[in-house]
C-alpha positions in Angstrom: 6.1 -13.2 -21.5 8.7 -13.2 -24.3 6.0 -12.7 -26.9 4.6 -9.8 -24.8 8.0 -8.2 -24.8 8.3 -8.7 -28.6 4.9 -7.0 -28.9 6.0 -4.1 -26.7 9.2 -3.8 -28.7 7.2 -3.7 -32.0 4.7 -1.2 -30.8 7.2 1.2 -29.2 9.4 1.0 -32.3 6.5 1.8 -34.6 5.6 4.6 -32.4 9.2 5.8 -32.6 9.2 5.7 -36.4 5.8 7.3 -36.6 6.7 10.2 -34.3 10.0 10.8 -36.2 7.9 11.0 -39.4 5.5 13.4 -37.6 8.4 15.5 -36.5 9.7 15.8 -40.0 6.2 16.8 -41.2 5.7 19.4 -38.6 9.2 20.9 -39.2 8.6 21.0 -43.0 5.2 22.7 -42.4 6.8 25.3 -40.1 9.7 26.0 -42.6 7.4 26.3 -45.6 4.7 28.4 -44.0 6.5 30.2 -41.3 4.1 28.9 -38.8 6.0 28.9 -35.4 3.3 26.8 -33.7 4.5 23.9 -35.9 7.9 24.0 -34.2 6.3 24.3 -30.8 4.2 21.2 -31.5 7.2 19.3 -32.7 9.0 20.1 -29.5 6.1 18.9 -27.5 5.9 15.6 -29.4 9.7 15.2 -29.1 10.0 15.8 -25.3 6.7 14.2 -24.3 6.4 11.2 -26.5 9.2 10.6 -29.0 12.1 10.3 -26.5 10.2 7.9 -24.3 9.1 5.7 -27.2 12.6 5.8 -28.6 14.1 4.7 -25.3 11.4 2.1 -24.7 11.9 0.7 -28.2 15.6 0.6 -28.0 15.5 -0.9 -24.4 13.1 -3.6 -25.3 15.2 -4.5 -28.3 18.3 -4.7 -26.2 16.6 -6.8 -23.6 15.2 -9.2 -26.3 18.9 -9.7 -27.3 20.0 -10.1 -23.8 17.2 -12.3 -22.5 17.1 -14.7 -25.5 19.6 -17.0 -27.3 20.1 -14.2 -29.9 22.5 -12.3 -27.8 24.2 -9.0 -29.0 27.3 -10.5 -30.8 26.3 -13.9 -32.0 24.6 -12.7 -35.3 25.5 -10.0 -37.7 21.9 -8.9 -38.1 21.5 -8.3 -34.3 24.9 -6.5 -34.0 23.8 -4.2 -37.0 20.6 -3.3 -35.2 22.5 -2.6 -31.9 24.9 -0.3 -33.7 22.1 1.5 -35.6 20.0 1.9 -32.4 22.9 3.4 -30.3 23.5 5.8 -33.2 19.9 6.7 -33.4 19.6 7.3 -29.6 22.6 9.6 -29.7 21.6 11.5 -32.9 18.0 11.7 -31.8 18.6 13.0 -28.3 21.7 15.1 -28.7 21.8 16.3 -32.3 18.1 16.5 -33.3 17.0 17.7 -29.9 19.5 20.6 -30.0 18.4 21.6 -33.5 14.8 21.3 -32.7 15.3 23.7 -29.7 17.6 26.2 -31.2 17.8 26.1 -35.1 15.0 24.0 -36.7 15.9 23.8 -40.4 15.8 21.5 -43.4 18.7 19.5 -42.0 16.4 18.5 -39.1 13.8 17.3 -41.7 16.5 15.3 -43.5 17.8 13.8 -40.2 14.2 12.9 -39.1 13.6 11.1 -42.4 16.9 9.3 -42.1 15.8 8.1 -38.7 12.6 6.8 -40.2 14.5 5.0 -42.9 16.9 3.5 -40.4 14.0 2.2 -38.3 12.3 0.7 -41.4 15.6 -0.9 -42.3 15.9 -2.4 -38.8 12.3 -3.8 -39.2 13.3 -5.5 -42.4 16.5 -6.9 -40.7 14.4 -8.3 -37.9 12.2 -10.1 -40.3 14.8 -11.3 -42.9 17.7 -12.0 -40.5 20.0 -11.8 -43.5 23.4 -12.4 -42.0 24.6 -15.4 -40.0 27.1 -15.8 -37.2 29.8 -13.2 -36.3 33.3 -14.4 -35.5 32.9 -13.2 -31.8 29.7 -15.0 -31.0 29.4 -18.4 -29.3 28.1 -21.1 -31.6 26.5 -22.9 -28.6 22.9 -22.2 -28.0 22.5 -19.8 -25.1 19.7 -20.3 -22.5 16.6 -18.1 -22.5 16.0 -16.1 -19.3 13.2 -16.9 -16.9 9.8 -15.5 -17.9 9.7 -12.9 -15.0 12.7 -11.1 -16.6 10.7 -10.5 -19.8 8.0 -8.9 -17.6 10.6 -6.8 -15.8 11.9 -5.6 -19.2 8.5 -4.2 -20.0 8.2 -2.5 -16.6 11.6 -0.8 -16.6 10.9 1.9 -19.4 7.4 2.5 -18.0 8.9 3.1 -14.5 11.4 5.4 -16.0 8.6 7.5 -17.5 6.5 7.5 -14.3 9.2 8.0 -11.8 11.9 10.2 -13.5 10.9 11.2 -17.0 14.4 10.0 -17.9 15.8 6.6 -18.9 17.8 6.1 -15.7 16.6 2.6 -14.9 16.7 1.5 -18.6 20.3 2.6 -18.9 21.3 0.8 -15.8 19.6 -2.4 -16.7 20.8 -2.4 -20.3 24.4 -1.9 -19.2 24.4 -4.2 -16.2 22.2 -7.2 -17.2 24.5 -8.3 -20.1 27.4 -8.2 -17.7 25.5 -10.2 -15.2 24.5 -12.8 -17.9 28.1 -13.0 -19.1 29.4 -13.8 -15.6 26.5 -16.2 -15.0 27.2 -18.1 -18.3 30.9 -18.4 -17.5 30.1 -20.1 -14.1 27.8 -22.6 -15.6 
């Protein structure tokens, strides 16, 4: 199940990056040709697909850190990915979403391309794992979660899309599970 969650994370992250590139392309097309339908299509992609893939990619990455011995704070490379991901979620949903709705311009193109670059950098960091332990992380090997939790981590963002069209469950699990794990590890 861990490998299935890794696969889910890779697929949703690639989708997130591809749609950010598509968004930049559509906005560039709309700005250079004056074709308003390009902005309309960019809005559809953003609200119907990009946001969901971004949340699913981010959530599955957070859960991979929480469910495996990697953790969030043990390794610099994981912590860097966490910080970049939180920044991307904020910028993507609040800043880019606002400009796409009200004032699509060249800044939106630049920001979308910056998002693509940040996702590509995160992919490199995931493969290279360039930095070792942080001063805050435990040096002892953390236990891996039971298999069913990896399956649940795939189901959560899917349920969010089906039930609410918003990342309600993903947010709750991403915030509460690490707290639960921390309390559980202190007891053992």
